[in-house]
KEZA-448364 format. One record per residue (C-alpha): x, y, z; residue in three letters. Coordinates in steps of 0.02 Angstrom, whole numbers, padded with zeros to 5 digits, always signed. Each point is the difference from the previous one (the first is absolute). Layout:
<atoms>
XYZALA/...
</atoms>
This chain:
<atoms>
-00827-00690-01387MET/-00017+00178-00029CYS/+00032+00147-00121GLY/+00109+00169+00026PHE/+00037+00148-00101THR/+00097+00157+00006GLY/+00112+00138-00060PHE/+00138+00119+00035ILE/+00008+00169-00082ASN/+00176+00058-00023ILE/-00007+00179-00056ASP/-00113+00074+00142ASN/-00040-00036+00180ASN/-00187+00001-00022ARG/-00116-00161+00002ASN/-00177+00008-00055ASN/-00072-00124+00113LEU/-00148-00005-00100SER/+00102-00099-00131ASP/+00058-00129+00119ILE/-00173-00023+00059VAL/-00076-00029-00172ALA/+00147-00125-00047MET/-00039-00111+00160THR/-00179+00002-00034GLN/+00017-00048-00172ALA/+00078-00177+00062ILE/-00110+00001+00144SER/-00053-00179-00060HIS/+00163-00075+00041ARG/-00019+00037+00180GLY/-00173+00043+00063PRO/+00030-00043+00191ASP/+00117+00166+00046ASP/+00077+00134-00088SER/+00138+00126+00048GLY/+00096+00138-00071VAL/+00179+00066+00046VAL/+00080+00159-00062LEU/+00164+00031+00012PHE/+00148+00122-00053SER/+00159-00059-00079SER/+00079+00161+00040TYR/-00055+00043+00178ALA/+00007-00192+00053LYS/-00170+00011+00079THR/-00156-00117-00009ILE/-00175+00032+00041LYS/-00151-00119+00001GLU/-00167+00080-00059VAL/-00172-00065-00019ASP/-00027-00110-00164ALA/-00169+00076-00032ILE/+00054+00181+00041SER/-00043+00134-00120LYS/+00115+00137+00078GLU/+00152+00071-00111HIS/+00177-00011+00070TYR/+00159+00085-00066SER/+00166+00027+00070ALA/+00097-00091+00063PRO/-00069-00164-00089TYR/+00036-00027-00165ASN/-00039-00189+00006ALA/-00127-00124+00032ALA/-00049-00189+00023ILE/-00161-00052+00014GLY/-00059-00176+00051PHE/-00146-00123-00004ASN/-00005-00150+00094ARG/-00068-00168-00015LEU/+00024-00085+00159SER/+00067-00177+00013ILE/+00130-00018+00145LEU/-00049+00090+00156ASP/-00170+00071-00047LEU/+00010+00151+00140SER/+00046+00176-00020GLU/+00182-00037+00024LYS/+00033-00057-00173GLY/-00061+00169-00057HIS/+00120+00078-00143GLN/+00099+00093-00053PRO/+00102-00040+00153MET/+00128+00116+00084ILE/+00144-00040+00102ASP/+00026+00072+00191HIS/+00126+00126-00060ASP/-00128+00071-00151LYS/+00150-00018-00111LYS/-00065-00164-00099LEU/-00164-00047-00092ILE/-00050-00176-00068ILE/-00156-00033-00125ALA/-00007-00187-00041TYR/-00120-00105-00098ASN/+00011-00181+00000GLY/+00029-00128+00109GLU/+00188-00068+00072VAL/-00034-00183+00050TYR/+00161-00031+00102ASN/-00013+00178+00085ALA/-00042-00057+00158LEU/+00141-00111+00027THR/+00121+00137+00027TYR/-00111+00079+00146LYS/+00122-00089+00125ASP/+00167+00055-00112TYR/-00077+00188+00010LEU/-00051-00012+00184GLN/+00174-00055+00042GLY/+00064+00150-00075LYS/-00113+00119+00103GLY/-00139+00031-00114TYR/-00176+00003+00083THR/-00157-00060-00107PHE/-00155+00087+00016GLN/-00108-00105-00114SER/-00004-00175-00084GLY/+00028+00067-00166THR/+00136-00062-00120ASP/+00004+00210-00048THR/+00090+00010+00164GLU/+00118-00133-00020VAL/+00054+00071-00167ILE/+00019+00153+00070PHE/+00116-00033+00124TYR/+00105-00112-00115LEU/+00028+00144-00101TYR/+00065+00095+00146GLN/+00103-00144+00053GLU/+00065-00066-00165LEU/-00021+00133-00132GLY/-00105-00011-00150LEU/+00086-00145-00092GLU/+00035-00092+00152GLY/-00189+00012+00053MET/-00047-00042-00179LEU/+00111-00148-00003GLU/-00107-00082+00163LYS/-00160+00023-00073LEU/-00101-00140-00073ASN/-00160+00058-00068GLY/-00085+00126-00124MET/+00014+00164+00036PHE/+00022+00191-00048ALA/+00084+00109+00119ILE/+00031+00167+00024CYS/+00112+00068+00132ILE/+00043+00182+00024VAL/+00153+00037+00098ASP/+00009+00189+00021LEU/+00184-00022+00092GLU/+00059-00068-00151LYS/-00109+00122-00122GLU/-00052-00167-00086THR/-00166-00072-00062THR/+00033-00189-00031TYR/-00154-00098-00106ILE/+00033-00190-00015ALA/-00100-00142-00091ARG/+00003-00179+00048ASP/+00113-00116-00101ARG/-00132-00076-00114MET/-00106+00153-00025GLY/-00156-00059+00088ILE/-00056+00168+00058LYS/+00001+00151-00113PRO/+00092+00175+00016MET/+00023+00148-00121TYR/+00076+00155+00000TYR/+00011+00158-00101TYR/+00136+00144+00006TYR/-00026+00163-00109GLU/-00014+00180+00028ASN/+00095-00019+00179ASN/-00151-00106+00047SER/+00033-00184+00066PHE/-00157-00096+00009ILE/-00028-00184+00053PHE/-00131-00129+00038GLY/-00073-00172+00008SER/-00094+00052-00164GLU/-00009+00127-00123VAL/-00158+00049+00015LYS/+00045+00101+00160SER/+00136+00107-00111PHE/-00167+00059-00087LEU/-00051+00113+00147SER/+00166+00086+00012ASN/+00004+00160-00076LYS/+00181-00028-00057ASN/-00026-00145-00098PHE/-00040+00005-00187ASN/-00082-00158-00079ALA/+00082-00028-00177ARG/+00028-00154-00114LEU/+00151-00062-00019ASN/+00010-00041-00179THR/+00161-00072+00006ASP/-00070-00156+00093ASN/-00168-00007-00106LEU/+00070-00120-00117ASP/+00048-00119+00147GLU/-00161+00007+00068TYR/-00097-00021-00169THR/+00107-00163-00020ARG/+00013-00068+00157PHE/-00153+00088+00108GLY/+00135+00071+00148PHE/+00164+00062+00012ILE/+00154-00076+00065THR/+00135+00073+00128GLY/-00028+00162+00083ALA/-00099+00092-00144ASP/-00181+00034-00015THR/-00130+00069-00119LEU/+00000+00159+00090LEU/+00155+00128-00033LYS/+00096+00021+00149GLY/-00074-00135+00121VAL/+00112-00150+00023PHE/-00043-00169+00097SER/+00140-00040+00132ILE/+00062-00169-00073GLU/-00012-00162+00101PRO/+00163-00016+00129GLY/+00036+00188-00023HIS/-00021+00160+00116TYR/+00021+00175-00037ILE/+00080+00142+00086SER/-00058+00191+00010PHE/+00113+00123+00075SER/+00027+00174-00023ASN/-00091+00001-00176GLY/+00104-00161-00063SER/-00075-00144-00029LEU/+00095-00178-00029LYS/-00053-00170-00029LYS/+00085-00148+00096HIS/-00002-00189-00026LYS/-00016-00113+00157TYR/-00038-00162-00057TRP/-00006-00089-00175GLU/-00097-00173-00059ILE/+00158-00131+00001TYR/+00088+00005-00170ASN/+00140-00106+00016GLY/+00017-00185-00068GLU/+00030-00094+00154GLU/-00132-00140+00010LEU/-00054-00084+00160LEU/+00062-00181+00015ASP/-00160-00090+00039LEU/-00092-00141-00077SER/-00176+00026-00068PHE/-00082-00076+00147ASN/+00128+00092+00130GLU/-00045+00168-00097ALA/-00200-00037+00004LYS/+00005-00040+00180ASP/+00095+00145+00053LEU/-00091+00124-00116LEU/-00173-00058+00086GLU/+00088+00032+00175LYS/+00045+00177-00049LYS/-00167+00032-00065ILE/-00074-00058+00161THR/+00126+00096+00105GLU/-00040+00160-00101SER/-00186-00020+00018LEU/+00014-00036+00178LYS/+00091+00172+00013LEU/-00149+00092-00096GLN/-00133-00067+00111LEU/+00052+00139+00123LEU/-00161+00112+00027SER/-00122+00074+00125ASP/-00136-00010-00125VAL/-00083-00142-00090LYS/+00081-00088-00149ILE/-00055-00085-00149GLY/+00052-00075-00156CYS/-00023+00036-00193GLN/-00029-00157-00091LEU/-00016+00000-00184SER/+00014-00177-00034GLY/+00175-00007-00064GLY/+00129-00115+00076ILE/+00098+00166+00072ASP/-00152+00064+00111SER/-00057-00158+00042SER/+00166-00044+00085LEU/-00004+00142+00090ILE/-00185-00039+00047THR/+00066-00155+00059LEU/+00146+00044+00096LEU/-00098+00120+00094THR/-00139-00096+00047SER/+00128-00129+00056GLU/+00081+00141+00123ASN/-00163+00084+00057LEU/-00086-00169+00038LYS/-00116+00073+00132ASP/-00034+00154-00106TYR/-00158+00042-00086ASP/+00086+00022-00163LEU/-00079+00069-00153ASN/+00031+00010-00168SER/-00047+00123-00141ILE/-00027-00042-00192SER/-00053+00080-00157ILE/-00083-00111-00129ILE/-00068+00032-00178LEU/-00154-00066-00073LYS/+00083-00073-00156ASP/+00069-00171+00044GLN/+00136+00038-00125LYS/+00070+00122+00121TYR/-00047-00070+00162SER/+00102-00111+00135GLU/-00144-00033+00104GLU/+00025-00178+00007LYS/+00175+00014+00066TRP/-00052+00152+00116ILE/-00141-00123+00079ASP/+00136-00140+00020ILE/+00114+00095+00103VAL/-00138+00070+00108SER/-00054-00179+00034GLU/+00180-00057+00030LYS/+00046+00144+00122THR/-00148+00020+00081ASN/-00011+00184-00028VAL/-00161+00100-00013THR/-00005+00044-00183SER/-00078+00151-00064HIS/-00018+00019-00198LYS/-00064+00151-00103TYR/-00045+00011-00184GLN/+00073+00151-00106LEU/-00119+00058-00129ASP/-00020+00144-00116GLY/-00109+00105+00110ALA/+00142-00015+00144TYR/+00132+00031-00136PHE/-00078+00167-00078ALA/-00042+00062+00165GLU/+00171-00023+00073ASN/+00122+00028-00142PHE/+00035+00172+00010LYS/+00025-00008+00194LYS/+00121-00141-00028ALA/+00110+00107-00117ILE/-00014+00153+00119TRP/+00078-00113+00149HIS/+00133-00072-00105PHE/+00069+00177-00052ASP/+00040-00076-00175PHE/-00088-00080-00146PRO/-00036-00190+00049LEU/+00100-00117-00095LEU/-00095-00160+00045VAL/-00198-00002-00003PRO/-00005-00131+00148ASN/+00047+00155+00114SER/-00183+00025+00008LEU/-00007-00172+00076GLY/+00128+00055+00130ILE/-00103+00154+00060TYR/-00151-00096-00006MET/+00079-00142+00121LEU/+00065+00133+00109ALA/-00172+00088+00024GLU/-00088-00169+00037LYS/+00151-00056+00125ALA/-00019+00143+00110LYS/-00156-00058+00064GLU/+00098-00153+00064PHE/+00181+00061+00031PHE/+00119+00143-00021THR/+00162-00101-00046VAL/+00010-00150-00111PHE/+00141-00097-00080LEU/+00020-00030-00178SER/+00106-00105-00124GLY/+00078+00153-00094GLU/+00183-00033-00062GLY/+00007-00178-00022ALA/-00029-00017-00179ASP/+00143+00144-00031GLU/+00114-00094+00120MET/-00026-00190-00038PHE/-00029+00011-00193GLY/-00173-00008+00005GLY/-00053+00081-00164TYR/+00000-00100-00169LYS/+00122+00122-00074ARG/+00134-00059+00120PHE/-00020-00166-00083TYR/-00022+00056-00169LEU/+00131+00137-00003GLY/+00127-00142+00058ASN/-00036-00113-00138VAL/-00003+00152-00132ILE/+00171+00050+00070ASN/+00069-00175-00013LYS/-00075-00031-00176TYR/+00006+00168-00080TRP/+00119-00049-00136GLY/-00131-00129-00057LEU/-00142+00081+00046LEU/+00011+00161-00070LYS/+00019-00073-00171ASN/-00164-00129+00009MET/-00125+00085-00109PRO/-00155-00078+00116VAL/+00088+00083+00154LEU/+00088+00137-00096ASN/-00168+00104+00004LYS/-00047-00032+00176ARG/+00166+00058+00069LEU/+00011+00158-00111TYR/-00171+00062+00034ASN/+00072+00073+00152TRP/+00149+00084-00097CYS/+00011+00173-00014ASP/+00047-00010-00195GLY/+00210-00026+00034ASN/-00016-00189-00027LYS/+00194+00002-00028LYS/+00026+00050+00187ASN/-00165-00087+00068PHE/+00071-00134+00129SER/-00085-00114+00132ALA/+00030+00148+00136VAL/-00107+00127-00109ASP/-00136-00148-00022TRP/+00009-00011+00190TYR/-00020+00179+00043ILE/-00134+00030-00153ALA/-00104-00151+00061ILE/-00029+00093+00165THR/-00129+00125-00079THR/-00155-00056-00047GLN/+00017+00119-00164LEU/+00095-00054-00159SER/+00108+00124-00086PRO/-00135+00002-00145SER/-00129+00048+00126ASN/+00103+00122+00074LEU/+00023+00090-00161LYS/-00181+00015-00033LEU/-00035+00110+00153ILE/+00170+00077-00007LYS/+00072+00011-00168PRO/+00157+00093+00067ASP/+00047-00118+00138ILE/+00182-00019+00020ASN/+00028-00185+00029PHE/+00180+00011+00055GLU/-00024+00137+00137LEU/-00148-00113+00068SER/+00118-00140+00022MET/+00159+00074+00051SER/-00034+00006+00193LYS/-00063-00176+00001ARG/+00137-00074-00103LYS/+00134+00080+00099ALA/-00069-00074+00158ILE/-00002-00181-00076PHE/+00158+00016-00084ASN/+00080+00057+00174SER/-00043-00162+00076GLY/+00117-00142+00034ASN/-00022-00186-00031GLY/-00097-00097-00129ASP/-00169+00071-00088PHE/-00105-00085+00135ILE/+00096+00111+00135HIS/-00006+00157-00107LYS/-00174-00013-00024SER/-00039-00028+00182GLN/+00086+00151+00039ARG/-00075+00106-00136TYR/-00178-00056+00066GLU/+00056+00056+00176LEU/+00045+00167-00052LYS/-00124+00034-00134THR/-00166-00081-00001TRP/-00002-00040+00196LEU/+00017+00176+00046VAL/-00143+00050-00099ASP/-00118-00138+00055LEU/+00055+00049+00193LEU/-00053+00181-00035MET/-00181-00076-00071ARG/-00003-00110+00152GLN/+00032+00136+00120ASP/-00100+00158-00062LYS/-00154-00112-00034MET/-00011-00077+00168THR/+00042+00160+00093MET/-00126+00091-00101ALA/-00113-00100+00127HIS/+00124+00026+00145SER/+00043-00197-00006VAL/+00171-00049+00023GLU/+00084-00144-00120ASN/+00143-00094+00053ARG/+00124-00107-00103VAL/+00082-00134+00086PRO/+00093-00062-00158PHE/+00075+00155-00013LEU/+00109-00008+00159ASP/+00176+00050-00058HIS/+00086-00165+00066ASN/-00116-00093-00104ILE/+00041+00114-00155VAL/+00179-00035+00026ASP/-00031-00187+00023PHE/-00085+00000-00162ALA/+00133+00087-00094ARG/+00131-00126+00038LYS/-00124-00143-00053LEU/+00072-00103-00135PRO/-00108+00053-00145SER/-00073-00166-00048ASP/-00085+00012+00168TYR/-00086+00139-00067LEU/-00052-00020-00178ALA/+00081-00138-00121LYS/-00035-00058-00184ILE/-00117-00154+00001GLY/-00154-00053-00096LEU/-00121+00067+00109ASN/+00031+00191+00054ASN/-00134-00013+00145ASN/+00122-00133+00070LYS/+00152+00103-00039ASN/-00036+00155+00080THR/+00010+00068+00174LYS/+00051-00188+00035ILE/+00058+00024+00175ILE/-00145+00072+00065LEU/-00123-00108-00096LYS/+00086-00150+00082LYS/-00046+00082+00174ILE/-00168+00013-00068SER/-00010-00184-00065GLU/+00044-00045+00193LYS/-00153+00085+00062HIS/-00137+00001-00137PHE/+00054-00147-00119GLY/+00035+00012-00184LYS/-00162+00041-00078GLU/-00012+00158+00095PHE/+00191+00055-00032THR/+00016-00043-00175TYR/-00150+00069-00089ARG/+00016+00130-00128LYS/+00041+00175+00094LYS/-00138+00130-00046MET/+00041+00145+00099GLY/-00145+00121+00035PHE/-00052+00068-00182GLU/-00151+00105-00005LEU/-00104-00023-00147PRO/+00020+00167-00070LEU/-00113+00007-00148VAL/-00151-00038+00101GLU/+00051+00122+00151LEU/+00008+00132-00143PHE/-00181-00020-00053LYS/-00062+00049+00169ASN/-00112+00135-00070LYS/+00067+00140+00134GLU/+00187-00054-00031PHE/-00051+00001-00195TYR/-00059+00185-00002GLY/+00138+00060+00107TYR/+00123-00055-00125VAL/-00107+00066-00163GLN/-00034+00167+00091ASP/+00135+00041+00108ILE/+00169-00111-00037ILE/+00006-00001-00193ILE/-00037+00201-00009PRO/+00140+00013+00126GLY/+00115-00096-00097ILE/-00032+00084-00154LYS/+00044+00173+00091THR/+00137-00058+00071ARG/+00079-00045-00153GLY/+00120-00148+00058LEU/-00076-00148-00063TYR/-00119-00046-00152ASP/-00160+00031+00086TRP/-00087-00099-00152ARG/+00059-00170+00052ILE/-00096+00014+00161LEU/-00139+00054-00088LYS/-00005-00140-00131LYS/+00026-00124+00134TYR/-00147+00064+00111PHE/-00119+00015-00150ASP/+00037-00192-00029ASN/+00004-00063+00165LEU/-00083-00158-00061GLU/+00139-00051-00111ILE/+00161+00059+00067ILE/+00137-00126+00093SER/+00062-00007+00162GLN/+00163+00080-00075GLN/-00103+00137-00058ASP/-00084+00030+00170ALA/+00182+00022+00066TYR/+00047+00135-00115VAL/-00154+00099+00051ALA/+00014-00033+00166TRP/+00185+00081-00013THR/-00095+00154-00079LEU/-00142+00010+00125VAL/+00112+00005+00151CYS/+00116+00121-00062PHE/-00125+00127-00042GLU/-00103-00027+00159ALA/+00156+00018+00088TRP/+00050+00150-00088GLY/-00164+00087+00026GLN/+00017-00018+00198MET/+00182+00024+00018TYR/+00049+00121-00149LEU/-00146+00096-00030ASP/-00064+00016+00197GLY/-00153-00108-00001GLY/+00019-00099+00163PHE/-00165+00051+00092GLU/-00040-00173+00071PHE/+00109+00017+00156GLU/
</atoms>
């Protein structure tokens, strides 16, 4: 697990080394163990490795550079140094992530005449590219990754992102300068980068808190989408798709029990692969069934290992899953470490978390992940978690309710008692409002009426258009379309929060549920193995995974009401330091920026004793955006 950044200047043969040094240092948290910088010329086809902390300035013939920060996980020696250069000095690789099956290809590659100098997966990937080409290489990889390969003979730079989007990768191409990196903050140190708000995406952010697809809130900055790579050659940038979430209608011919047993086997196989490490491994334990299953299976596969788990808990029992954490800890015999998130920590680390995320934070509990990683670093460098299970196996209440609404839409929309609740999420065009519109709208915390309060000119149709296109492009029934929609939207943002909050503290997060073989399997399960209509939504969501949980933890543990990790925002807002920050810095900033109605935030913060949790989410949306804007648009990023 690491981070890299770089640029290619098209219109000149000069390279200011101070830019790449600053860009690399901006993401040093992603890899504190080693650092490297390589200069190269896409014209002269030459490569030069330089000191990563050098203050020297280089000019011709180097018009491009890559900087790398390493978090050592496999082969902790200097042999894992990156960027890695081939023997002929015609190829460069910079790679962030873990490819869990990489070492299985060593015999094959040695048989082809390749000689290994290290025990890293980086070297395997490098040789697979040389032997099979980019797409042939990508087809072989099972893991999470962002990979940059510079091929000077082909005069092409390739940058690829893993199938599910577990690892981040961004790029910017304007004014003959192509810039790329694991985190956008590295771009701020490049003199050719101009940070500007992409107002075309502001309505989507306001409604949903993040932007789907390749677009971002910054003009000209794009995310490489999951399962994609880009190629950059002679000033021409092209996007390529090498993998897609299954979108056919083929279903597995398996009984429920056969599917359940096979799923548990596949999860165990994935987890065993992901235990590959030369540093200590632990578990994130929230108390929910997903992280609990991962903790249990990890403990069973590391029987003689001093396994530690990290949990973040809240003082208010309404939001606490401490009881369930303790049950899992006792059953698995892991050494449990629990830490309480309070207002002081929230206030002290709010700006740091936004800085590390690169964009406004959609979900407040990201501060919990940030704290968890900070505490985890004391005990381990790698931890496993349960991300992806809810999206893949129908774990959200909206799977159940959306299926009900879709099936009985003609009846429900005409029932006065339910009509008001359904149309509370309608943009105003009731005639064309459907179960799909409801499903997508409910994924936000903000109702249309609240959105109009803070941004009266919001374009509801524009805010929904990309999401509706994704949902409607899915094949199969409503549940299968919902599953694919979640995997392509909500999950991608969740993974970015998980990555950046953990890498802020140089901790690697692995997600065994998101092995692409499990994703393919889940996509072909009959929908009633995931979610179905019934009297009890707790028993009719995430059905197949809950049956596995019931086997190990029992019914009471498995079928309790789903809590998630919801922060008591109103109470956290009352922290003296945070309250003063919002009143003195954020509200005046919103007023000056002129994008949102600052009076709404002022009203809520003047009346914290009586506002609702829904009001608090409205306030959160505004506070996060303005805090981010002051850092990334106004240049106020002073703490790193």
